C-alpha positions in Angstrom: 29.8 -2.5 -20.8 31.2 -4.3 -17.8 28.8 -2.5 -15.4 25.8 -3.1 -17.7 26.5 -6.8 -17.6 26.8 -6.7 -13.8 23.5 -4.7 -13.6 21.7 -7.3 -15.7 23.1 -10.1 -13.6 21.6 -8.3 -10.5 18.3 -8.0 -12.3 18.4 -11.7 -13.2 19.0 -12.4 -9.5 16.0 -10.3 -8.6 14.1 -12.2 -11.2 14.7 -15.4 -9.2 12.6 -14.0 -6.3 9.4 -15.4 -7.8 10.9 -18.7 -8.7 12.3 -19.2 -5.2 9.0 -18.1 -3.6 7.3 -20.9 -5.6 10.0 -23.4 -4.5 9.7 -22.7 -0.8 7.2 -24.7 1.1 6.9 -24.1 4.9 4.7 -26.0 7.4 1.6 -24.1 8.5 -1.5 -24.9 10.6 -4.4 -26.4 8.6 -6.8 -23.5 8.3 -9.3 -25.7 6.4 -8.8 -23.6 3.2 -6.1 -23.7 0.6 -6.0 -19.9 0.1 -5.8 -19.2 3.8 -3.0 -21.8 4.2 -1.1 -19.9 1.5 -1.7 -16.6 3.3 0.1 -18.1 6.3 2.9 -19.5 4.2 3.4 -16.2 2.4 3.7 -14.3 5.7 6.3 -16.9 6.8 8.4 -16.5 3.7 8.4 -12.7 4.2 9.3 -13.1 7.9 12.3 -15.3 7.2 13.4 -13.3 4.2 13.4 -10.0 5.9 14.7 -11.4 9.2 17.7 -13.0 7.7 18.3 -10.0 5.5 18.1 -7.6 8.5 20.5 -9.7 10.5 23.0 -9.8 7.6 22.8 -6.0 7.1 23.2 -5.4 10.8 26.4 -7.5 10.7 27.7 -5.7 7.6 26.9 -2.4 9.2 29.4 -3.1 12.0 32.2 -2.8 9.5 30.9 0.3 7.7 31.6 4.0 8.5 29.0 5.4 10.8 26.5 7.8 9.1 24.4 10.5 10.8 22.1 9.5 13.6 18.4 9.4 12.6 15.7 11.2 14.5 13.0 9.2 16.2 10.5 10.4 13.6 12.7 9.3 10.7 13.3 5.9 12.4 9.6 5.2 12.8 8.8 6.4 9.3 11.3 4.0 7.8 9.9 1.2 10.0 6.5 2.1 8.6 7.8 1.9 5.0 9.3 -1.4 5.9 5.8 -2.5 6.9 4.6 -1.6 3.4 7.4 -3.6 1.9 6.3 -6.6 4.0 2.7 -6.3 2.7 4.1 -5.9 -0.9 6.2 -9.1 -0.6 3.3 -11.0 1.1 0.9 -10.0 -1.7 3.5 -11.0 -4.4 4.3 -14.4 -2.9 0.5 -15.1 -2.3 -0.3 -14.2 -5.9 2.3 -16.7 -7.1 1.1 -19.4 -4.7 -2.6 -19.2 -5.9 -1.9 -18.6 -9.6 1.5 -18.9 -11.5 4.9 -17.2 -11.4 4.2 -15.5 -14.8 1.0 -14.0 -13.5 2.7 -12.6 -10.4 5.6 -11.0 -12.3 3.5 -9.5 -15.1 1.2 -7.9 -12.6 4.2 -6.4 -10.8 5.0 -4.3 -14.0 1.8 -2.3 -13.1 4.0 -0.5 -10.5 4.8 1.9 -13.4 1.1 2.8 -13.7 0.7 3.5 -10.0 4.0 5.4 -9.8 2.8 7.8 -12.5 0.0 8.9 -10.2 1.5 8.4 -6.8 4.7 10.4 -7.6 2.9 13.6 -8.6 0.6 13.2 -5.6 3.4 12.8 -3.0 5.9 15.2 -4.6 3.2 17.7 -5.6 3.9 17.9 -9.3 1.6 17.8 -12.4 0.8 14.5 -14.1 2.4 14.5 -17.5 0.3 13.7 -20.6 2.7 11.0 -21.7 2.2 9.2 -18.3 -1.6 9.2 -18.8 -1.2 7.7 -22.3 1.3 5.1 -21.0 -1.1 4.2 -18.2 -4.0 3.7 -20.6 -1.9 1.2 -22.6 -1.0 -0.6 -19.3 -4.7 -0.8 -18.3 -5.5 -2.3 -21.7 -2.8 -4.9 -21.2 -4.1 -5.9 -17.8 -7.7 -6.0 -19.0 -6.7 -8.4 -21.8 -4.9 -10.7 -19.3 -8.0 -10.6 -17.0 -10.2 -11.6 -20.0 -8.1 -14.6 -20.9 -6.9 -15.7 -17.5 -10.0 -15.1 -15.3 -9.4 -18.4 -13.5 -6.5 -16.7 -11.8 -8.5 -13.7 -10.7 -7.4 -14.0 -7.1 -3.7 -14.2 -8.1 -4.1 -11.2 -10.5 -5.9 -9.2 -7.8 -3.1 -9.7 -5.3 -0.5 -9.2 -8.0 -2.0 -5.8 -8.7 -2.1 -5.0 -4.9 1.6 -6.0 -4.7 2.4 -3.7 -7.6 0.6 -0.8 -5.9 2.5 -1.3 -2.6 5.8 -1.6 -4.5 5.1 1.7 -6.2 4.1 3.3 -2.8 7.3 2.3 -0.9 9.5 3.2 -3.9 8.0 6.7 -4.1 8.1 7.1 -0.3 11.8 6.1 -0.3 12.4 8.8 -2.8 11.7 11.4 -0.2 14.4 10.1 2.1 17.1 8.7 -0.1 18.8 12.1 -0.5 19.2 12.7 3.2 19.7 9.1 4.6 22.1 6.5 3.3 20.5 3.7 1.1 22.2 1.1 3.4 20.6 2.5 6.5 17.2 2.9 4.8 17.3 -0.8 3.7 18.5 -2.0 7.1 15.7 -0.3 9.1 13.0 -1.2 6.5 14.0 -4.9 6.7 13.6 -4.7 10.5 10.2 -3.1 10.0 9.1 -5.6 7.4 10.2 -8.5 9.7 8.1 -7.0 12.5 5.0 -6.5 10.4 5.2 -10.0 8.9 5.7 -11.4 12.4 2.5 -9.6 13.5 0.8 -11.2 10.5 1.9 -14.7 11.7 0.6 -13.8 15.2 -2.9 -13.0 13.8 -2.7 -16.3 11.8 -1.8 -18.1 15.0 1.3 -19.5 13.3 3.8 -19.0 16.1 2.9 -22.5 17.5 3.8 -24.4 14.3 7.5 -24.4 14.9 9.1 -21.5 13.1 12.4 -23.3 12.7 10.8 -26.5 11.3 11.4 -26.8 7.5 13.0 -29.0 4.9 16.6 -28.7 4.0 15.6 -27.5 0.5 13.3 -24.8 1.8 16.0 -23.6 4.2 18.6 -23.4 1.4 16.1 -21.5 -0.9 15.4 -19.1 2.0 19.0 -18.4 2.4 19.5 -17.7 -1.3 16.3 -15.5 -1.3 17.5 -13.5 1.8 21.3 -13.3 1.3 21.7 -13.4 -2.5 18.4 -11.9 -3.9 18.1 -9.3 -1.1 21.3 -8.4 0.7 23.9 -9.1 -2.0 21.7 -7.8 -4.8 21.0 -4.6 -2.9 24.7 -3.9 -2.1 25.9 -4.5 -5.6 23.0 -2.6 -7.2 23.8 0.5 -5.2 27.5 0.3 -6.2 26.9 -0.3 -9.9 24.4 2.5 -10.2 27.3 4.9 -9.7 28.6 3.8 -13.2 25.5 3.6 -15.3 22.9 6.1 -16.4 19.3 6.2 -14.9 18.0 5.2 -18.3 20.2 2.0 -18.4 19.0 1.2 -14.9 15.3 1.7 -15.8 15.5 -0.5 -19.0 17.5 -3.2 -17.2 15.0 -3.4 -14.3 12.2 -3.7 -16.9 13.9 -6.9 -18.1 13.2 -8.6 -14.8 9.7 -10.0 -15.7 11.1 -11.3 -19.0 13.9 -13.1 -17.3 11.5 -14.6 -14.7 9.0 -15.8 -17.3 11.7 -17.4 -19.4 13.1 -19.3 -16.4 9.6 -20.3 -15.2 8.8 -21.7 -18.7 12.1 -23.7 -18.6 11.4 -25.1 -15.1 7.6 -25.6 -15.5 6.8 -25.8 -19.2 3.2 -27.1 -18.6 2.2 -25.1 -15.5 3.6 -21.8 -16.8 2.5 -22.0 -20.4 -0.2 -19.3 -20.6 -2.8 -18.3 -23.2 -2.1 -16.2 -26.2 -4.1 -13.4 -24.6 -1.7 -13.4 -21.6 1.3 -12.9 -23.8 -0.5 -10.3 -25.8 -1.5 -8.3 -22.7 1.9 -8.8 -21.1 3.6 -7.6 -24.3 1.5 -4.4 -24.4 2.4 -3.7 -20.8 6.1 -4.3 -21.4 6.1 -2.2 -24.5 4.4 0.6 -22.6 7.0 0.4 -19.8 10.0 0.5 -22.3 8.3 3.5 -24.1 7.9 5.2 -20.7 11.7 4.8 -20.0 12.6 6.1 -23.4 10.3 9.2 -23.0 11.8 10.0 -19.6 15.3 9.8 -21.1 14.3 12.3 -23.8 12.7 14.6 -21.1 16.0 14.6 -19.2 17.9 15.6 -22.3 15.6 18.5 -23.0 15.9 19.7 -19.4 19.7 19.5 -19.6 19.9 21.4 -22.9 17.5 24.1 -21.8 
């Protein structure tokens, strides 16, 4: 019970990511367009988040036992996956900036849909019938949300892109987590993510806006986002997963959008109050995800008993 409580606290911390992303406002050049200004700001948030997280992990790594040395190929692959993470977080923060926190986090639940197709493709296994059925329900949910919240079409689109990229880097990590320590994977990927977001800022011509210029509040929120929601949450999640079942982890992580939406409604009751169609579509998606977790648990039991 203690470890389940700790795991849910970590999921709650992860749920603050979208809230903090909405809180943080960083100076950018005036590109003459609201959406493009938000592109620049989203890249800046990712740059700071991954940069601070990478530095903290490098510092922690000094005190940890040395693991095996990576090959050059492995190192560059992990840096590349870090680039995917950077684009995922960019798309997520941008979706929130141009729509609402609730839109961003509900769209992120679509990662289950993408994983059901990416995992068989990358690991060369057959797609399960249950995964197809679950995917259809998720698609129905997102279509309902699109129909009722079409004014947020840009935010929904980037939320879906963010979900796809989240699924992609998660599945890719699955190929390496058995041979490389999770700590080393995260450390290198944060470095790669920082590099890619830095390149994004370069293309946006944002290096001349004073990267260290920000309000005290934004600086504080960035530290919380980087050190608490990223570094601390990662380290504790890796530790606690040794004491709970994969099913418990899956169900707990699926609670993240629920936690985030509740917090967002408390903080922004007017802005975050969505249409009935949004909650109907979101409810269908969440029900499909919990059903998927339950079916996978039963499949594992059948494999163990056979």
